[in-house]
N, C-alpha and C positions, 0 to 999 in steps of 0.2 A: 574397455568400452562397455556401456550398459545398453539395454534394449531401448532406452530413451535417448538416443543420440540422433540429432537431426542431420540433414544433408551437408551441413557445414562443420560437422564435428563437435558441435556443442552438446555437452552432456546435461541432461535435465534431471534434477533431483528435488525440485521445489515446486509445490502446488499451492497456489493462493485460492482459497475457498470463500466465495461470497455466500453468506447465509440469508441475505435479504437485500432488496433494493431500497428499502425504506430507511429513513433517517429522521432524527428529531431536530436536526438543524437544516439550514438551507444555504450553505456556504456559497458565496457568489461565484466561485470558480468551479463549482461542482454541480449545482442544481438550480433550476429556476426558483424564484421565490414562491410562486403560486402555480396551480394547474398541473402539477406533476401527476402522471398516470402510473400508479404502481401496479406490479403484477398481482393478480388475485392470489390469495394464500394457496389455493389448490394447484397453482402452476409452479410453485416452488418445490424443489427437491425436499423430501422429508429427511430427517436426520439419518434414518436407516439407509436411505438411498445415497446420501452423501458418503456414508461409511462404506457402502458397496463400491462406489467409484474410487475412493481412496485406497481401499484394499487392493483393487486391481492395479492402481498406480504404484503402490508400495511393492508389489511383486515384480515391477519393472524397474525399480530403483528410486522411486520417490521416497525421501526420508525426512524432508522438512515441509511443514505445513504452516500457512498463515491464515487465520480466520479474519475475514473482512466483511464489508457490506458495500453500499449503504452503511448504516451503523449496526454492527453485529449485536450489540447489547440490547437492541429493541426487540430482538426475537426471543421469545420465552424459552427457558430450559437449555440455554447454551452450554452450561457446564456438563449437562448430560451428553451432548454431542462430543465435547472434548474428551470425556472419559472413554467413549466408544473409539475415538480416533487414536487416543494414546495407547489403547490395547492392541492396535494392529501391529503385527510383527514388521520390523523395519522402520517404523516411524520413530525418529530420534529427537525431534524438536518441533514444538508447537508454539507459535507466537500469534499475536493478535494486533490488529490496528483498530483503534477506537477514537472517537472524539472526546472521550473521557467524561462526558456528562453523567453517565450512569455507572461509572467504574467504581466509585467508592463503595457502593452497595454490593457489587458483584465480584470484586477483586479477590477476596479470600476464597470463595467457592471455585473460581476459575483457576486460581493457583493450585488449590488442592486437587482439582480435576486433571491438571496436567499442562496448563499453559505456562511456559517458561519465561517469556518476555513479552513486553507490550510496547507498541509505538502509539503515542498519543498526539493527536493533532492539536497544535497550539500556534496560531498564526499571529497572535498579538498578546501583549501583557497589559493592555489598556481595556477596562471594562466597556467603555463607550464604543471603542473601535471593534471590540468583540461582537457587539450587537450589530454593527454595520456589516462586518464580514459574514458572520454566521446567521444574521437576520433573526435570531431567536436564541434562547438558552442563556446560561449564566456562567461567566468566567470563573466565579468562585467555586462552582461545582467541578469544573475541570481541574483547577488547582488542587482541590481536595482529592480528586481522583489520583492525581500524580503522587500526592502525599501518602495515600493509602496503598498505592501500588508499591511504593518503596517499603512500607511497613510489612507487607505480606511476603516480600522477598522476590519480586520480579527484578531480573537483572539481565542485561542492562535495560534501563528505561530510556527510550528514545522519544524525542519531541519533534514532530514533523511540522515545519514552518514553510508554507507555500508563500514565496515572496511575490508581492504584487506592487508593481511600479505605481507610485503616487498614493499608495494605501498604507503599507507597513514597512517600506524600505528604511524609514527613519528609526526603526527599532532594531536594526541589525546589530548595532553596538551593544544594546541591552541584552540581546540573546547571546552574543559572544561572551559577555560578562557572566551570564548564567552558566554557560559551558565551562567557564574558568572557575567559578566559585562554588558550583554544586556538582555532585557526581551524576550528572545528566549528560545525555548525548543529543545535542541539538542538530537537526538535519534540515538544511535549507534546500528547498525543492523548487525547481523552475515550474512556472505555470505552463501546463501542457494543453494543446488544442484537441482534447479528446471529446468528441461528440458535440462540438460547437458548430452550429450551422452558420453563424456569422463570424466576423473577424474582430469582434470587440475584445477578445482575449489579447490581441496584439497590443492594445493600449496599456495593458497592465503587465506585459511580459518584461522580465528583468533578467539579464544574464547573470550568472552567479559569480562572475569575476568581480562583481561589486562587493561581495562579502570579503574577499581577500584584500581589496583596496581599503575597505573600512578598517579591517584588522590592522593594516599598515598605518593608516591615518591615526589610529588610536594607540600606536606604539606597542602593539601586542606582538610578541615574538612567537611564531608558530612553527610547528614541524609536522610533516606528514607522518601518519602512523598506519599500521596495518593490523592492529590487535583488537578492534571492536568486533564483538561477536555478532554474526549475521550481518556484516556490513553491506552485502549485496552490491548494488551499483554505486554506493557512496564512496567518494574520495574523502578520507577522514584526516583530521588534524587535531593536534593538541596545543593549547596555549601554554607557554612556559609557566610552570608552577600550577597548572590547572588541575582541578579534581575530576573534570569531565572531558568532553571532546566535542568537536563539531564536524559536520560532514556536508558535502556538496553533492546533490543529485541533479545532474544537468542533462536530461535527455534531449533537449532541443539544441543547445549550443555545443554539446560534446557527447554525442550518443555513445551508449555503452553496450550496443547490441552484440558486439563480438563476444562478450562474456555472459550473455543471457542464459540463465539456467532454469527458467520458470515457465510454467503453464498456469492458466487460470480456469477455474470452474465457476460459472455464473450461478446465481441463485435459482434461475429458471432452468438450469441443467444443460449448459453448453460448455464444452472445452474450447477455450479461447487461446490460440497459440501465441498471438502477438497483441499487446494492448491496443496498438494503433489501428490495425487493419480490420476489415469487416469479417474475415473468415472465422468460422466457428463450427463446431460439430455437436450435434444434439445427442446427449447420452441416454435420453429416455428410451428410445427403441432398443437399446442394448441392456437395459436393466433386467436382471435375472438370467443373463447369458454371459458368462465370464469370457468366453472366447470373443464374442462381439465387442465386449468392453475393452479387452486388450487390443483388439484391432483398431479401435477408435484412438487409443493413445499412440499407436504406431502411425496412424493416418495423420494425427496432429504433428508428428515429427516430419512427415513427408510434405506437409503444406506450409510449415512455418517458414517465413521469408528470412532473408539475410538481415534485413534492417527495416526500421520505420523511416518515414520521411517528414518528421515534424518540422525540421529546419526548412524544408521546401515550402511548407505551408506558411511559415513565418515570412518568407521572401516572396510568397505568392507564385511560386514556380509550379509547373504542372506535376501532378502526382502520377506515379507509375501504376497505381492500384487504387482500389476504393477504400478510403478511410472508414472506420466504424461510425455509425450514427448514434451508438449508445453513449450515454454519459458515464463518467467514472463510477457513479453510484450504481449503475446498472451492470457494469462489468465486474467491479471489485478491484479497486485501485492497487 
């Protein structure tokens, strides 16, 4: 048992670090199209402050990091932060989640700095639909980012596809073929009600059982596997004869809270124990005081709940606690 064991016996060795709440896209499931109020730059943790927080976490058993946002690549000098984090004793794995738009230009520097793996958001293979979902940007740049990521040696490369009923569910078969024909790992993700004040998300929610149904309808023989590096909450499958794999991340229809091993550090300096609930701890008063910082991590373990209640929101049931009002881009998904 490590120092980062919560009340329910879950050992935490994974910290997701948001470096910015800004993004160069406005994906309809993540951010409003207009009127987003971003944190002023002076409110964000500096790279040295992030490193201080991670150093404390590493002394308590944190060994895996994921750089997130917003879109992390819009923050300048990211490779410098990665080098600082990679030098911390106990840190064994650094990955990153990105929308891929800026990845082609930065992939080599990030790989050399110490990023091992990347997850790239790709919700559609159709350029016009990309514009509808992301509301800006260019699909060609994302595809180029995937290509360059492979060239510089990121492995595995995972593609995150948020399924939206009535929007991109007709592309499930195409994504499954991609997972069969290319050495890529496609991860289908349920639309989550994080930070949504209205219930519009329900109109687009699609349970991931639909993916398995389409695999069967298309005559694809699949088997469940357990060898995808950093699989986290994903249930993974390989199509017979396939070069890659696909995974299902279904926090709403089949929560995976019992095996949660992660904490989140927001760009404005809060430890967020559970993605769904409002509770979080401000690290800024503890900066410069190692004892206080270690106590914050211990407190995060003490207040982390057993599970979220996303499914209750889907059925409009009463919630036992207060859900967060932050968007995914503000927490770091």
